[in-house]
Backbone as CSV, one residue per row, in Angstrom:
resi,resn,N_x,N_y,N_z,CA_x,CA_y,CA_z,C_x,C_y,C_z
1,MET,33.982,108.396,75.538,34.032,107.316,74.345,32.607,107.340,74.913
2,GLN,32.422,108.660,75.006,30.498,108.865,74.334,30.092,108.411,72.640
3,GLY,28.971,107.771,73.173,29.039,107.457,71.394,29.678,106.643,70.576
4,ARG,30.348,106.055,70.943,30.698,104.827,70.198,30.704,103.907,70.745
5,GLU,30.491,102.622,69.782,30.723,101.997,69.864,31.221,100.531,70.543
6,VAL,31.573,100.081,71.130,33.470,99.312,72.031,33.068,97.981,71.184
7,ILE,33.329,96.499,71.618,33.683,95.640,71.538,34.920,94.785,72.080
8,PHE,33.924,93.878,72.896,35.754,93.486,74.024,35.202,92.279,73.279
9,GLU,36.252,91.343,73.803,36.476,89.861,73.388,37.482,89.617,74.636
10,PHE,37.826,88.978,76.080,38.343,88.001,77.031,38.675,86.217,76.128
11,THR,39.692,86.577,75.989,40.289,84.981,75.876,41.781,84.978,77.293
12,GLN,42.045,83.511,77.960,42.073,83.192,78.387,43.490,82.121,77.765
13,PHE,44.966,82.826,78.306,45.984,81.927,77.987,46.108,81.237,79.756
14,GLY,45.955,80.225,79.798,46.606,79.336,81.598,45.892,80.606,82.918
15,HIS,47.016,81.324,83.525,47.188,82.488,84.142,46.618,83.938,83.938
16,ILE,46.689,83.933,82.815,46.713,84.874,82.530,45.268,85.537,80.924
17,VAL,44.432,86.733,80.861,43.468,86.832,80.370,44.109,87.770,79.182
18,LYS,43.601,88.330,78.416,44.051,88.898,77.025,42.533,88.960,76.124
19,VAL,42.566,91.118,76.125,41.691,92.090,76.612,41.460,92.266,74.344
20,THR,40.765,92.648,74.162,40.615,92.656,73.366,39.074,93.592,72.851
21,ALA,39.637,95.781,72.546,39.083,96.342,72.826,38.857,97.056,71.193
22,MET,37.908,96.984,70.411,38.054,97.338,68.802,36.552,98.917,69.282
23,ASP,36.775,100.013,68.567,35.647,100.828,68.047,35.716,100.845,67.206
24,THR,33.761,100.142,66.362,33.720,99.748,66.292,33.779,101.454,64.672
25,LYS,33.555,102.254,64.707,33.704,103.601,63.743,35.130,103.128,63.526
26,SER,35.773,103.096,63.825,37.166,103.577,63.042,37.630,102.180,63.240
27,ARG,37.432,101.264,63.761,38.479,99.991,63.107,39.705,99.773,64.171
28,THR,39.571,100.778,65.237,40.069,100.433,65.752,41.068,99.187,67.073
29,GLU,41.581,98.510,67.012,41.753,98.141,68.226,42.725,97.483,68.682
30,ILE,43.092,97.251,69.752,44.147,96.845,71.567,44.150,96.203,72.278
31,SER,44.971,96.242,72.454,45.350,93.829,73.866,45.102,94.457,74.551
32,ILE,44.767,94.219,76.124,45.689,94.178,77.626,46.096,92.929,77.473
33,GLN,46.700,92.153,78.286,47.075,91.376,79.062,47.000,91.857,81.487
34,GLY,46.466,90.661,81.262,46.461,91.154,83.396,46.199,89.519,83.457
35,PRO,46.594,89.121,84.576,46.374,87.904,85.700,44.936,87.523,85.857
36,SER,44.381,85.920,85.295,42.762,86.331,85.222,42.762,86.893,86.675
37,SER,43.198,87.056,87.735,42.006,86.911,89.373,41.939,88.287,89.247
38,THR,42.155,88.647,88.501,41.685,90.823,87.886,39.636,90.235,87.800
39,ALA,39.688,91.332,88.552,37.982,91.031,88.190,37.735,91.803,86.721
40,GLN,36.610,90.828,85.693,36.026,91.464,84.066,36.616,93.186,84.184
41,SER,35.570,93.867,85.511,35.375,95.003,85.298,36.381,95.423,85.028
42,ILE,37.482,95.211,85.509,38.528,96.175,86.112,39.758,96.041,84.455
43,LEU,39.335,94.186,83.918,40.622,94.669,82.876,39.693,95.387,81.871
44,GLN,38.194,95.190,81.916,37.478,96.611,80.485,37.694,97.718,80.125
45,THR,37.294,98.252,81.799,38.563,99.650,82.037,39.793,99.849,81.624
46,ASN,40.239,98.852,81.937,41.484,98.859,81.150,41.851,99.068,80.023
47,ALA,41.445,98.240,79.235,41.055,98.051,78.425,41.042,99.413,77.343
48,LEU,39.470,99.925,78.260,38.486,101.226,77.377,39.560,102.900,77.577
49,LYS,40.371,102.640,78.950,41.452,103.492,78.322,42.795,103.848,77.580
50,ARG,42.936,101.954,77.371,43.896,102.138,76.014,43.292,102.378,74.911
51,LEU,42.362,101.786,74.779,41.991,102.163,73.384,40.863,104.230,73.148
52,GLU,41.132,104.312,74.509,40.813,106.050,73.916,42.132,106.962,74.125
53,TYR,42.882,106.591,74.641,44.825,106.351,74.821,44.933,107.074,72.831
54,VAL,44.420,105.392,72.088,45.147,105.934,70.650,44.653,106.497,70.056
55,LEU,42.996,106.387,70.298,42.016,106.967,69.642,42.365,108.384,69.427
56,LYS,42.461,109.466,70.976,43.437,110.619,70.947,44.637,110.553,70.170
57,LYS,45.353,109.349,69.857,46.618,109.379,69.720,46.993,110.051,68.580
58,LYS,45.883,109.149,67.710,45.636,108.592,66.269,44.799,110.195,65.673
59,GLY,44.243,110.931,66.697,43.761,111.586,65.797,42.445,111.335,65.940
60,ILE,42.005,110.115,66.409,39.668,109.916,65.545,39.381,110.727,66.685
61,ILE,39.978,111.110,67.858,38.742,111.426,69.113,39.581,113.104,70.042
62,LYS,38.660,113.796,70.531,39.413,114.632,70.352,39.656,115.280,72.252
63,ALA,40.957,114.987,72.503,41.547,115.205,73.551,40.584,115.635,75.299
């Protein structure tokens, strides 16, 4: 994911936080959910890993 710009959005719904991550170059977007008690850095890391997985699966970045 080096050299790619990623935008994160955090939205809280009660005890759940929805994290949306978007790769600005390909406009690929993913969402994950987690407990609101989870550290923001952990949620962000998990969202980034999922985005990387999707980008690799689509062939946008190399494995």
